[in-house]
Structure formats: structure tokens, C-alpha cells
C-alpha positions in Angstrom: 59.1 71.9 131.2 56.0 71.2 132.8 52.7 73.2 133.0 53.0 73.1 136.4 56.1 75.5 136.0 54.6 77.8 133.7 51.5 78.0 135.4 51.8 81.4 137.7 49.4 79.3 140.3 52.3 77.5 141.1 54.7 80.3 142.2 51.8 82.4 144.6 52.3 79.9 147.4 55.9 78.3 147.3 57.3 79.5 150.3 59.2 76.8 152.4 60.4 76.8 156.0 63.6 75.9 156.8 62.9 72.7 158.3 62.0 72.0 155.0 58.0 71.6 155.4 55.8 73.9 153.1 54.5 76.8 155.5 52.2 78.2 152.6 53.0 81.8 153.7 55.4 83.4 156.6 54.9 82.0 160.1 54.2 85.0 162.1 56.8 86.1 165.1 55.6 85.2 169.1 55.5 88.6 171.0 57.3 86.9 174.2 58.8 90.3 175.0 60.5 89.1 178.3 62.7 86.4 176.5 64.9 87.2 173.9 64.0 86.1 170.4 65.0 82.6 169.4 67.0 81.1 166.1 63.7 80.3 164.2 61.6 83.6 165.2 64.2 85.6 164.1 64.3 83.6 160.5 60.6 83.9 160.4 60.9 87.4 160.8 63.4 88.2 158.8 61.7 85.8 155.8 58.1 87.8 156.7 60.6 91.0 156.0 61.8 90.0 152.4 58.5 88.7 151.7 56.9 92.3 152.7 59.4 93.8 150.3 58.7 91.9 147.1 60.8 88.6 147.3 60.1 84.9 147.0 61.6 83.2 150.0 63.2 79.9 149.5 65.0 77.8 152.5 68.9 78.5 151.4 69.7 75.5 152.9 71.3 74.0 150.1 73.7 76.8 150.1 74.8 76.8 153.7 72.2 80.0 154.8 69.6 80.6 156.3 67.1 81.8 152.7 67.3 82.3 149.3 65.7 85.3 148.2 64.3 85.2 144.4 62.8 88.1 142.3 60.3 86.2 140.7 59.1 82.8 140.4 62.4 80.0 140.8 60.8 78.2 137.7 61.6 81.7 135.7 65.0 82.7 137.8 67.6 81.7 139.4 68.1 83.5 142.9 70.1 86.2 143.1 70.9 86.6 147.3 71.3 84.1 149.6 70.5 85.4 153.4 72.2 84.3 156.6 70.8 85.3 159.8 73.2 86.3 162.6 72.4 84.8 165.6 71.5 86.6 169.4 70.7 90.2 170.3 74.1 91.8 169.4 74.5 90.6 166.4 77.9 88.8 166.7 79.5 87.3 163.8 81.1 84.2 163.3 83.8 85.1 161.1 84.9 81.1 160.5 81.1 81.0 158.5 81.1 84.2 157.2 84.9 83.3 155.4 83.3 80.5 154.0 80.5 81.9 152.8 82.0 84.6 151.2 83.9 82.6 149.5 81.1 79.9 147.7 79.1 82.8 146.7 81.0 83.5 143.7 80.9 80.1 142.7 76.9 79.9 143.4 76.6 83.3 141.4 74.9 85.2 144.4 75.5 87.9 146.8 75.4 87.6 150.2 73.4 89.5 153.2 73.6 88.9 156.5 70.4 89.7 158.0 70.9 90.9 161.5 67.2 90.6 163.6 66.8 93.7 166.4 64.8 95.6 168.6 63.9 98.8 167.1 63.8 101.2 169.9 60.7 103.7 169.2 60.4 107.3 171.0 57.7 109.2 172.2 57.4 113.3 172.5 56.3 114.6 175.7 54.8 117.7 176.5 57.4 119.6 177.9 59.5 118.9 174.3 61.1 115.8 175.8 61.4 112.3 174.6 60.8 109.6 176.6 62.7 106.2 175.2 61.4 102.7 175.6 64.2 100.6 177.4 64.5 97.5 178.8 63.7 98.4 182.0 60.3 100.0 181.7 59.0 97.8 178.9 56.5 96.3 181.5 55.0 99.5 182.0 55.3 100.8 178.6 53.1 100.6 175.8 53.8 96.3 174.6 53.6 97.8 171.2 56.4 100.1 171.0 58.9 97.3 171.0 59.1 95.8 167.4 61.6 94.4 165.0 64.2 95.9 162.6 66.3 93.9 159.8 69.8 95.4 159.2 71.8 94.2 156.6 75.4 93.7 155.4 75.6 92.9 151.4 78.8 91.0 150.3 79.4 92.1 146.8 82.2 89.2 146.2 82.7 90.0 141.7 84.1 92.8 142.2 88.1 92.6 141.1 89.2 95.8 140.2 92.0 94.9 138.3 90.9 91.6 136.3 89.0 93.4 133.7 90.8 97.0 134.2 89.8 97.8 130.6 86.4 95.9 130.0 83.1 98.1 130.4 80.8 96.7 133.5 77.0 96.5 132.2 74.8 97.3 135.1 73.2 93.7 136.2 69.7 94.2 137.7 68.0 92.4 140.4 66.5 89.0 138.9 68.5 89.0 135.8 69.4 85.5 136.0 66.7 83.8 133.9 66.7 80.2 133.0 66.8 79.2 129.9 63.7 77.8 127.9 64.2 74.5 126.1 65.4 71.1 126.9 67.5 70.5 129.7 69.9 67.5 130.2 
């Protein structure tokens, strides 16, 4: 193992963009409230979301998805999750693509996560006890900070085969448990 891999400073700003370039951190999502998010903006927002909850996020193109999540520095652990960011504001799923990804995850020892980036509608209570909801129609007159984005997730756990190991006890596996072996590589 090289000294670069052992140095914790090496693992601090090691995020990659989906086009292969080093970004040094999450890219901001432009706030053009008149247009829906582009594919790149959805991926950027999902990347920022996963970084905010503590994952190290890298490009997942080598695994057929947009993002790969690491619980620690990639030189120390294998990734546990592949993230596929759904296209469009309605979150429609291309079942052929999902079937392909789901079938490849057990071989990769990863869990597939479908991430849907969508607008989050917040409401404000009025003086009379009613609720105003910021909708698409009144978004130009409403406060622009009311429309935000959120990530909803659906995880496909493909390791479960209930009848394969009927009498075996299953140990609990924690996130980031795929620790790399130390020593010489062949």
C-alpha cells in the first residue's frame, strides 16, 4: 500500500463528478425556479444530500449507476451502496434498467438505492388557522425559499434468500463493513 493511501489527508477531498473530473466537493444546484431540474442537477443534488449525511460519494459509472457511497475513505473500505438517480420530476422508473441493476448488485456485493429528487412543498399557517401551500401556479409571487428539493430513496436488498440458508444464523452487517484487506495485492 502506498503512503498516499494511508494518509488521511488523501481521503478528504476525493469526490468525483459523474463525468470523471475531480470536483473537490459538491457542485451547487442552480435555482432556476421556472425550469425542471436537469439530469446533472439531480445527480449533483443527490451527491450533496449523501455527503451531508456522512457518505463519501464517487462516480458509479463503473457499476452502471450514477453514484457509489463509501462509509469511509475508499482506500480503506469497499462501497456498500450504488445509487441510481431517477429522471424526471415524476420519478418514473425504467424497469429494464432497474432489472439490469438489481441482477448485478449481488455479484458486486452492493445494495441498490433508487433516489428520486423532487420539489418539497412547504406550507405556512395563516392567521385564521388555514394553511397556504406554495404550488406551481403561485410560485412567482410566493417566497422563493419555500420551494426546496428533497431526496426520497428506495433500497433493493438482494442478499435475502429465505429458503437458501433456512437454519443458518444471520449476523448483522453494519454499513461500511466491507473492509479491505491489508497487505500485498496480487
